N, CA and C atoms as an extended XYZ file, in Angstrom:
462
Properties=species:S:1:pos:R:3:atomname:S:1:resname:S:1:resid:I:1 pbc="F F F"
N         7.072       17.472       12.758 N   MET     1
C         5.980       16.699       12.211 CA  MET     1
C         4.681       17.468       12.452 C   MET     1
N         3.917       17.576       11.401 N   ARG     2
C         2.670       18.323       11.471 CA  ARG     2
C         1.648       17.643       12.383 C   ARG     2
N         1.453       16.344       12.234 N   ARG     3
C         0.450       15.619       13.022 CA  ARG     3
C         1.091       15.000       14.255 C   ARG     3
N         1.224       15.797       15.290 N   LYS     4
C         1.857       15.335       16.531 CA  LYS     4
C         1.096       14.166       17.152 C   LYS     4
N        -0.207       14.071       16.877 N   ASP     5
C        -0.995       12.979       17.422 CA  ASP     5
C        -0.603       11.627       16.813 C   ASP     5
N         0.095       11.626       15.699 N   LYS     6
C         0.523       10.382       15.050 CA  LYS     6
C         2.008       10.080       15.289 C   LYS     6
N         2.696       10.981       15.945 N   GLN     7
C         4.130       10.827       16.149 CA  GLN     7
C         4.439        9.738       17.170 C   GLN     7
N         5.457        8.971       16.886 N   ILE     8
C         5.970        7.954       17.807 CA  ILE     8
C         7.316        8.447       18.318 C   ILE     8
N         7.455        8.509       19.621 N   SER     9
C         8.750        8.911       20.177 CA  SER     9
C         9.352        7.826       21.069 C   SER     9
N         8.606        6.760       21.331 N   ASP    10
C         9.098        5.653       22.144 CA  ASP    10
C        10.201        4.922       21.378 C   ASP    10
N        11.432        4.978       21.874 N   ILE    11
C        12.580        4.410       21.179 CA  ILE    11
C        12.434        2.911       20.951 C   ILE    11
N        11.784        2.209       21.865 N   GLU    12
C        11.587        0.767       21.692 CA  GLU    12
C        10.672        0.480       20.510 C   GLU    12
N         9.633        1.283       20.335 N   VAL    13
C         8.731        1.110       19.197 CA  VAL    13
C         9.457        1.463       17.899 C   VAL    13
N        10.217        2.552       17.916 N   LEU    14
C        10.973        2.954       16.728 CA  LEU    14
C        11.944        1.847       16.311 C   LEU    14
N        12.670        1.304       17.264 N   HIS    15
C        13.618        0.225       16.971 CA  HIS    15
C        12.900       -1.027       16.492 C   HIS    15
N        11.730       -1.300       17.042 N   SER    16
C        10.949       -2.461       16.627 CA  SER    16
C        10.541       -2.354       15.155 C   SER    16
N        10.126       -1.169       14.731 N   VAL    17
C         9.764       -0.979       13.321 CA  VAL    17
C        10.981       -1.245       12.439 C   VAL    17
N        12.122       -0.700       12.814 N   ILE    18
C        13.348       -0.929       12.038 CA  ILE    18
C        13.680       -2.414       12.004 C   ILE    18
N        13.649       -3.056       13.153 N   ASN    19
C        14.017       -4.470       13.233 CA  ASN    19
C        13.057       -5.394       12.505 C   ASN    19
N        11.805       -4.961       12.316 N   ASN    20
C        10.822       -5.794       11.637 CA  ASN    20
C        10.652       -5.461       10.157 C   ASN    20
N        11.349       -4.456        9.666 N   ALA    21
C        11.246       -4.087        8.255 CA  ALA    21
C        12.015       -5.078        7.384 C   ALA    21
N        11.434       -5.439        6.249 N   ALA    22
C        12.104       -6.357        5.325 CA  ALA    22
C        13.208       -5.652        4.546 C   ALA    22
N        12.967       -4.417        4.182 N   VAL    23
C        13.958       -3.592        3.484 CA  VAL    23
C        13.850       -2.173        4.021 C   VAL    23
N        14.825       -1.368        3.698 N   CYS    24
C        14.719        0.065        3.964 CA  CYS    24
C        14.835        0.765        2.620 C   CYS    24
N        14.433        1.995        2.589 N   ARG    25
C        14.625        2.821        1.394 CA  ARG    25
C        15.512        3.985        1.798 C   ARG    25
N        16.568        4.164        1.038 N   ILE    26
C        17.505        5.230        1.358 CA  ILE    26
C        17.352        6.334        0.323 C   ILE    26
N        17.270        7.550        0.833 N   GLY    27
C        17.171        8.714       -0.030 CA  GLY    27
C        18.484        9.465       -0.025 C   GLY    27
N        18.963        9.762       -1.219 N   LEU    28
C        20.200       10.500       -1.424 CA  LEU    28
C        19.889       11.705       -2.304 C   LEU    28
N        20.812       12.649       -2.361 N   VAL    29
C        20.624       13.810       -3.232 CA  VAL    29
C        21.831       13.949       -4.138 C   VAL    29
N        21.563       13.887       -5.452 N   LYS    30
C        22.599       14.070       -6.471 CA  LYS    30
C        22.351       15.417       -7.123 C   LYS    30
N        23.244       16.358       -6.814 N   GLU    31
C        23.083       17.744       -7.258 CA  GLU    31
C        21.731       18.247       -6.746 C   GLU    31
N        20.739       18.417       -7.615 N   ASP    32
C        19.433       18.904       -7.147 CA  ASP    32
C        18.332       17.872       -7.339 C   ASP    32
N        18.725       16.601       -7.538 N   ARG    33
C        17.733       15.554       -7.791 CA  ARG    33
C        17.762       14.479       -6.713 C   ARG    33
N        16.592       14.085       -6.219 N   PRO    34
C        16.551       12.984       -5.248 CA  PRO    34
C        16.797       11.640       -5.937 C   PRO    34
N        17.332       10.715       -5.172 N   TYR    35
C        17.609        9.357       -5.637 CA  TYR    35
C        17.237        8.434       -4.476 C   TYR    35
N        16.252        7.560       -4.681 N   VAL    36
C        15.766        6.677       -3.625 CA  VAL    36
C        15.841        5.242       -4.118 C   VAL    36
N        16.403        4.363       -3.284 N   ILE    37
C        16.495        2.948       -3.642 CA  ILE    37
C        16.232        2.065       -2.420 C   ILE    37
N        15.659        0.889       -2.650 N   PRO    38
C        15.491       -0.065       -1.544 CA  PRO    38
C        16.796       -0.814       -1.295 C   PRO    38
N        17.043       -1.121       -0.033 N   LEU    39
C        18.270       -1.825        0.351 CA  LEU    39
C        17.995       -2.868        1.419 C   LEU    39
N        18.825       -3.901        1.437 N   SER    40
C        18.880       -4.764        2.612 CA  SER    40
C        19.779       -4.033        3.610 C   SER    40
N        19.602       -4.317        4.887 N   PHE    41
C        20.300       -3.530        5.903 CA  PHE    41
C        20.445       -4.318        7.194 C   PHE    41
N        21.239       -3.779        8.076 N   GLY    42
C        21.363       -4.276        9.436 CA  GLY    42
C        21.297       -3.095       10.385 C   GLY    42
N        20.901       -3.351       11.607 N   PHE    43
C        20.771       -2.288       12.613 CA  PHE    43
C        21.204       -2.860       13.949 C   PHE    43
N        22.117       -2.177       14.621 N   ASP    44
C        22.618       -2.676       15.902 CA  ASP    44
C        22.077       -1.900       17.106 C   ASP    44
N        21.043       -1.081       16.861 N   GLY    45
C        20.485       -0.277       17.941 CA  GLY    45
C        21.061        1.126       17.983 C   GLY    45
N        22.134        1.353       17.249 N   ARG    46
C        22.762        2.681       17.181 CA  ARG    46
C        22.947        3.137       15.737 C   ARG    46
N        23.470        2.237       14.908 N   ASN    47
C        23.797        2.571       13.522 CA  ASN    47
C        23.106        1.610       12.565 C   ASN    47
N        22.907        2.087       11.340 N   ILE    48
C        22.331        1.281       10.269 CA  ILE    48
C        23.473        0.935        9.323 C   ILE    48
N        23.509       -0.309        8.863 N   TYR    49
C        24.556       -0.752        7.955 CA  TYR    49
C        23.929       -1.226        6.651 C   TYR    49
N        24.591       -0.898        5.536 N   PHE    50
C        24.206       -1.458        4.252 CA  PHE    50
C        25.464       -1.685        3.436 C   PHE    50
N        25.346       -2.547        2.433 N   HIS    51
C        26.516       -2.855        1.614 CA  HIS    51
C        26.266       -2.441        0.173 C   HIS    51
N        27.338       -2.425       -0.583 N   SER    52
C        27.258       -1.966       -1.960 CA  SER    52
C        28.401       -2.570       -2.764 C   SER    52
N        28.201       -2.586       -4.076 N   ALA    53
C        29.320       -2.870       -4.964 CA  ALA    53
C        30.294       -1.696       -4.840 C   ALA    53
N        31.462       -1.836       -5.372 N   ARG    54
C        32.482       -0.798       -5.248 CA  ARG    54
C        32.233        0.398       -6.172 C   ARG    54
N        31.288        0.258       -7.099 N   SER    55
C        30.977        1.369       -7.991 CA  SER    55
C        29.469        1.387       -8.248 C   SER    55
N        29.019        2.498       -8.779 N   GLY    56
C        27.599        2.647       -9.081 CA  GLY    56
C        27.115        4.019       -8.662 C   GLY    56
N        25.871        4.318       -9.007 N   GLU    57
C        25.330        5.645       -8.743 CA  GLU    57
C        25.298        5.986       -7.256 C   GLU    57
N        24.869        5.044       -6.433 N   LYS    58
C        24.808        5.284       -4.987 CA  LYS    58
C        26.188        5.648       -4.434 C   LYS    58
N        27.206        4.916       -4.848 N   VAL    59
C        28.571        5.152       -4.382 CA  VAL    59
C        29.052        6.535       -4.829 C   VAL    59
N        28.772        6.882       -6.074 N   GLU    60
C        29.206        8.187       -6.594 CA  GLU    60
C        28.518        9.329       -5.864 C   GLU    60
N        27.226        9.184       -5.585 N   ILE    61
C        26.498       10.223       -4.851 CA  ILE    61
C        27.071       10.383       -3.450 C   ILE    61
N        27.299        9.260       -2.756 N   LEU    62
C        27.787        9.320       -1.373 CA  LEU    62
C        29.190        9.917       -1.263 C   LEU    62
N        29.971        9.833       -2.320 N   LYS    63
C        31.296       10.465       -2.321 CA  LYS    63
C        31.175       11.987       -2.236 C   LYS    63
N        30.099       12.527       -2.810 N   VAL    64
C        29.904       13.976       -2.880 CA  VAL    64
C        29.029       14.479       -1.739 C   VAL    64
N        28.003       13.709       -1.391 N   ASN    65
C        27.044       14.124       -0.356 CA  ASN    65
C        26.648       12.894        0.453 C   ASN    65
N        27.146       12.791        1.670 N   ASN    66
C        26.876       11.600        2.483 CA  ASN    66
C        25.678       11.765        3.431 C   ASN    66
N        24.910       12.834        3.269 N   HIS    67
C        23.692       12.990        4.073 CA  HIS    67
C        22.613       12.086        3.492 C   HIS    67
N        21.972       11.310        4.353 N   VAL    68
C        20.980       10.345        3.897 CA  VAL    68
C        19.700       10.444        4.715 C   VAL    68
N        18.647        9.955        4.119 N   CYS    69
C        17.365        9.786        4.787 CA  CYS    69
C        16.975        8.330        4.541 C   CYS    69
N        16.660        7.608        5.606 N   VAL    70
C        16.346        6.186        5.487 CA  VAL    70
C        14.935        5.959        6.028 C   VAL    70
N        14.118        5.234        5.262 N   GLU    71
C        12.726        4.992        5.647 CA  GLU    71
C        12.503        3.507        5.870 C   GLU    71
N        11.751        3.191        6.930 N   PHE    72
C        11.377        1.822        7.286 CA  PHE    72
C         9.867        1.793        7.473 C   PHE    72
N         9.253        0.662        7.187 N   GLU    73
C         7.797        0.586        7.348 CA  GLU    73
C         7.370       -0.832        7.693 C   GLU    73
N         6.190       -0.894        8.287 N   GLN    74
C         5.533       -2.183        8.523 CA  GLN    74
C         4.036       -1.946        8.625 C   GLN    74
N         3.263       -3.009        8.429 N   ASP    75
C         1.801       -2.966        8.557 CA  ASP    75
C         1.163       -1.887        7.686 C   ASP    75
N         1.534       -1.852        6.416 N   ILE    76
C         0.982       -0.867        5.486 CA  ILE    76
C        -0.244       -1.457        4.804 C   ILE    76
N        -1.355       -0.732        4.849 N   SER    77
C        -2.548       -1.147        4.112 CA  SER    77
C        -3.476        0.051        3.923 C   SER    77
N        -4.334       -0.070        2.949 N   ILE    78
C        -5.330        0.961        2.664 CA  ILE    78
C        -6.618        0.595        3.388 C   ILE    78
N        -7.243        1.578        4.011 N   ILE    79
C        -8.531        1.383        4.681 CA  ILE    79
C        -9.578        2.058        3.803 C   ILE    79
N       -10.359        1.239        3.117 N   GLU    80
C       -11.354        1.758        2.183 CA  GLU    80
C       -12.621        2.216        2.897 C   GLU    80
N       -13.329        3.101        2.226 N   ASP    81
C       -14.625        3.592        2.693 CA  ASP    81
C       -15.511        3.670        1.456 C   ASP    81
N       -16.767        4.070        1.641 N   GLU    82
C       -17.670        4.176        0.491 CA  GLU    82
C       -17.146        5.150       -0.548 C   GLU    82
N       -16.675        6.285       -0.100 N   LYS    83
C       -16.146        7.296       -1.012 CA  LYS    83
C       -14.618        7.278       -0.950 C   LYS    83
N       -13.968        7.302       -2.098 N   PRO    84
C       -12.501        7.313       -2.095 CA  PRO    84
C       -11.904        8.472       -1.289 C   PRO    84
N       -12.594        9.598       -1.224 N   CYS    85
C       -12.085       10.737       -0.455 CA  CYS    85
C       -12.074       10.459        1.048 C   CYS    85
N       -12.790        9.425        1.478 N   ASP    86
C       -12.816        9.053        2.886 CA  ASP    86
C       -11.883        7.890        3.205 C   ASP    86
N       -11.150        7.412        2.215 N   TRP    87
C       -10.184        6.346        2.454 CA  TRP    87
C        -9.069        6.876        3.352 C   TRP    87
N        -8.426        5.968        4.032 N   SER    88
C        -7.256        6.336        4.828 CA  SER    88
C        -6.236        5.199        4.718 C   SER    88
N        -5.205        5.286        5.489 N   ALA    89
C        -4.157        4.271        5.442 CA  ALA    89
C        -3.798        3.841        6.851 C   ALA    89
N        -3.385        2.614        6.921 N   ARG    90
C        -2.854        2.066        8.161 CA  ARG    90
C        -1.354        1.911        7.933 C   ARG    90
N        -0.555        2.413        8.859 N   TYR    91
C         0.887        2.289        8.690 CA  TYR    91
C         1.615        2.535        9.994 C   TYR    91
N         2.835        2.087        9.977 N   LEU    92
C         3.785        2.307       11.054 CA  LEU    92
C         5.115        2.546       10.343 C   LEU    92
N         5.618        3.767       10.407 N   THR    93
C         6.832        4.118        9.671 CA  THR    93
C         7.855        4.791       10.575 C   THR    93
N         9.096        4.683       10.160 N   VAL    94
C        10.194        5.362       10.841 CA  VAL    94
C        11.064        6.005        9.763 C   VAL    94
N        11.469        7.239       10.014 N   VAL    95
C        12.380        7.953        9.124 CA  VAL    95
C        13.606        8.357        9.936 C   VAL    95
N        14.760        8.050        9.384 N   VAL    96
C        16.042        8.369       10.021 CA  VAL    96
C        16.801        9.336        9.125 C   VAL    96
N        17.343       10.377        9.715 N   HIS    97
C        18.283       11.251        9.018 CA  HIS    97
C        19.652       11.006        9.630 C   HIS    97
N        20.657       10.971        8.767 N   GLY    98
C        22.000       10.745        9.268 CA  GLY    98
C        23.039       10.932        8.186 C   GLY    98
N        24.235       10.483        8.500 N   THR    99
C        25.324       10.542        7.538 CA  THR    99
C        25.882        9.142        7.339 C   THR    99
N        26.219        8.835        6.088 N   ALA   100
C        26.760        7.519        5.744 CA  ALA   100
C        28.265        7.614        5.622 C   ALA   100
N        28.942        6.765        6.365 N   GLU   101
C        30.404        6.713        6.326 CA  GLU   101
C        30.834        5.325        5.879 C   GLU   101
N        31.909        5.266        5.102 N   LEU   102
C        32.459        3.971        4.723 CA  LEU   102
C        33.088        3.301        5.933 C   LEU   102
N        32.788        2.038        6.103 N   ALA   103
C        33.436        1.238        7.139 CA  ALA   103
C        34.678        0.628        6.486 C   ALA   103
N        35.801        1.284        6.644 N   ASP   104
C        37.030        0.869        5.963 CA  ASP   104
C        37.818       -0.201        6.708 C   ASP   104
N        37.822       -0.122        8.017 N   GLU   105
C        38.600       -1.081        8.797 CA  GLU   105
C        37.967       -2.463        8.692 C   GLU   105
N        38.792       -3.466        8.555 N   LEU   106
C        38.333       -4.835        8.358 CA  LEU   106
C        37.365       -5.289        9.454 C   LEU   106
N        37.686       -4.995       10.698 N   VAL   107
C        36.831       -5.416       11.814 CA  VAL   107
C        35.456       -4.761       11.713 C   VAL   107
N        35.417       -3.475       11.419 N   GLU   108
C        34.139       -2.771       11.318 CA  GLU   108
C        33.350       -3.232       10.094 C   GLU   108
N        34.039       -3.502        9.012 N   LYS   109
C        33.389       -3.977        7.792 CA  LYS   109
C        32.725       -5.341        8.050 C   LYS   109
N        33.459       -6.236        8.711 N   LYS   110
C        32.901       -7.552        9.051 CA  LYS   110
C        31.727       -7.400       10.014 C   LYS   110
N        31.853       -6.484       10.968 N   TYR   111
C        30.770       -6.235       11.922 CA  TYR   111
C        29.516       -5.758       11.183 C   TYR   111
N        29.670       -4.802       10.276 N   GLY   112
C        28.533       -4.276        9.524 CA  GLY   112
C        27.857       -5.345        8.681 C   GLY   112
N        28.657       -6.152        7.992 N   LEU   113
C        28.086       -7.244        7.198 CA  LEU   113
C        27.383       -8.249        8.105 C   LEU   113
N        27.970       -8.493        9.269 N   GLY   114
C        27.336       -9.396       10.238 CA  GLY   114
C        25.990       -8.875       10.694 C   GLY   114
N        25.866       -7.569       10.874 N   GLN   115
C        24.582       -6.981       11.278 CA  GLN   115
C        23.533       -7.146       10.179 C   GLN   115
N        23.971       -7.035        8.923 N   ILE   116
C        23.039       -7.226        7.801 CA  ILE   116
C        22.551       -8.671        7.777 C   ILE   116
N        23.476       -9.613        7.877 N   VAL   117
C        23.098      -11.026        7.869 CA  VAL   117
C        22.212      -11.341        9.073 C   VAL   117
N        22.557      -10.800       10.227 N   LYS   118
C        21.777      -11.034       11.447 CA  LYS   118
C        20.335      -10.559       11.282 C   LYS   118
N        20.155       -9.442       10.565 N   HIS   119
C        18.799       -8.912       10.362 CA  HIS   119
C        17.913       -9.925        9.643 C   HIS   119
N        18.500      -10.702        8.765 N   TYR   120
C        17.716      -11.642        7.955 CA  TYR   120
C        17.811      -13.084        8.429 C   TYR   120
N        18.759      -13.374        9.332 N   LYS   121
C        18.918      -14.739        9.816 CA  LYS   121
C        19.438      -14.718       11.248 C   LYS   121
N        18.676      -15.274       12.146 N   VAL   122
C        19.092      -15.326       13.546 CA  VAL   122
C        20.430      -16.059       13.644 C   VAL   122
N        21.368      -15.460       14.338 N   GLY   123
C        22.691      -16.050       14.495 CA  GLY   123
C        23.623      -15.737       13.341 C   GLY   123
N        23.123      -15.041       12.332 N   GLY   124
C        23.916      -14.757       11.140 CA  GLY   124
C        25.102      -13.853       11.371 C   GLY   124
N        25.071      -13.057       12.456 N   GLU   125
C        26.194      -12.148       12.707 CA  GLU   125
C        27.472      -12.906       13.017 C   GLU   125
N        27.348      -14.203       13.255 N   LYS   126
C        28.516      -15.007       13.605 CA  LYS   126
C        29.180      -15.633       12.381 C   LYS   126
N        28.654      -15.334       11.177 N   TYR   127
C        29.269      -15.885        9.967 CA  TYR   127
C        30.697      -15.372        9.832 C   TYR   127
N        31.660      -16.266        9.633 N   PRO   128
C        33.069      -15.837        9.562 CA  PRO   128
C        33.448      -15.374        8.147 C   PRO   128
N        33.150      -14.115        7.821 N   PHE   129
C        33.489      -13.589        6.507 CA  PHE   129
C        34.994      -13.668        6.280 C   PHE   129
N        35.372      -14.138        5.102 N   THR   130
C        36.795      -14.178        4.765 CA  THR   130
C        37.192      -12.838        4.139 C   THR   130
N        38.482      -12.579        4.127 N   ASP   131
C        38.980      -11.350        3.507 CA  ASP   131
C        38.611      -11.313        2.026 C   ASP   131
N        38.623      -12.465        1.364 N   GLU   132
C        38.273      -12.531       -0.066 CA  GLU   132
C        36.802      -12.198       -0.298 C   GLU   132
N        35.926      -12.614        0.611 N   GLU   133
C        34.497      -12.300        0.477 CA  GLU   133
C        34.242      -10.807        0.665 C   GLU   133
N        35.019      -10.200        1.519 N   ILE   134
C        34.813       -8.793        1.872 CA  ILE   134
C        35.450       -7.836        0.865 C   ILE   134
N        36.494       -8.284        0.211 N   LYS   135
C        37.271       -7.414       -0.675 CA  LYS   135
C        36.420       -6.674       -1.717 C   LYS   135
N        35.495       -7.330       -2.434 N   PRO   136
C        34.758       -6.619       -3.493 CA  PRO   136
C        33.560       -5.798       -2.996 C   PRO   136
N        33.378       -5.724       -1.695 N   VAL   137
C        32.175       -5.101       -1.131 CA  VAL   137
C        32.518       -3.830       -0.354 C   VAL   137
N        31.670       -2.828       -0.497 N   LEU   138
C        31.747       -1.651        0.367 CA  LEU   138
C        30.695       -1.804        1.451 C   LEU   138
N        31.004       -1.373        2.644 N   VAL   139
C        30.045       -1.374        3.744 CA  VAL   139
C        29.933        0.049        4.259 C   VAL   139
N        28.707        0.525        4.368 N   TYR   140
C        28.449        1.861        4.887 CA  TYR   140
C        27.793        1.760        6.245 C   TYR   140
N        28.169        2.678        7.107 N   LYS   141
C        27.540        2.812        8.420 CA  LYS   141
C        26.823        4.155        8.428 C   LYS   141
N        25.511        4.119        8.670 N   VAL   142
C        24.749        5.357        8.785 CA  VAL   142
C        24.717        5.742       10.253 C   VAL   142
N        25.286        6.880       10.547 N   ILE   143
C        25.267        7.412       11.900 CA  ILE   143
C        23.951        8.175       12.060 C   ILE   143
N        23.105        7.680       12.938 N   VAL   144
C        21.769        8.235       13.132 CA  VAL   144
C        21.863        9.578       13.845 C   VAL   144
N        21.299       10.603       13.224 N   GLU   145
C        21.265       11.937       13.822 CA  GLU   145
C        19.869       12.294       14.319 C   GLU   145
N        18.852       11.774       13.632 N   GLU   146
C        17.466       12.032       14.018 CA  GLU   146
C        16.635       10.816       13.633 C   GLU   146
N        15.715       10.444       14.501 N   ILE   147
C        14.832        9.323       14.225 CA  ILE   147
C        13.421        9.715       14.664 C   ILE   147
N        12.462        9.521       13.769 N   VAL   148
C        11.078        9.881       14.095 CA  VAL   148
C        10.152        8.824       13.491 C   VAL   148
N         9.084        8.537       14.201 N   GLY   149
C         8.126        7.558       13.736 CA  GLY   149
C         6.741        8.150       13.620 C   GLY   149
N         5.918        7.452       12.839 N   LYS   150
C         4.540        7.902       12.635 CA  LYS   150
C         3.653        6.664       12.546 C   LYS   150
N         2.480        6.765       13.168 N   ILE   151
C         1.536        5.660       13.190 CA  ILE   151
C         0.148        6.170       12.806 C   ILE   151
N        -0.593        5.329       12.093 N   SER   152
C        -1.958        5.694       11.728 CA  SER   152
C        -2.786        4.425       11.533 C   SER   152
N        -4.038        4.497       11.941 N   GLY   153
C        -4.975        3.417       11.692 CA  GLY   153
C        -4.783        2.160       12.514 C   GLY   153
N        -3.959        2.210       13.514 N   MET   154
C        -3.688        1.023       14.337 CA  MET   154
C        -4.600        0.980       15.539 C   MET   154
């Protein structure tokens, strides 16, 4: 990171940004083109989980290249000044690099879906997903390889 003065390395702060984000944005690479989409997600303190339909562009890309970049943010706003060139931004962001693996085993798939539900509803990880509910869904686990945060204007 170029601006070391803005870097966040405190793991508790990094996890807090992830846990307080409404969505994440995942970046994938298809051949030589980037592909970025917003996703709902879950995070258990080690891995990031997201779900998908069984087909689609994201699924096809991940079959070929499972390296991902995931972005989380909170408290984003523009800080205006008299001159637009003096404007700045207030933000708290986290970027994760990792690899996305399919959670194929039933127990892990249910766990991943539970983490997603838990992120949006307290106690949601205890929802008893049935095999029929899980059958049409893919669950990916992002194994975190690098995590870095950046703060400005706070």
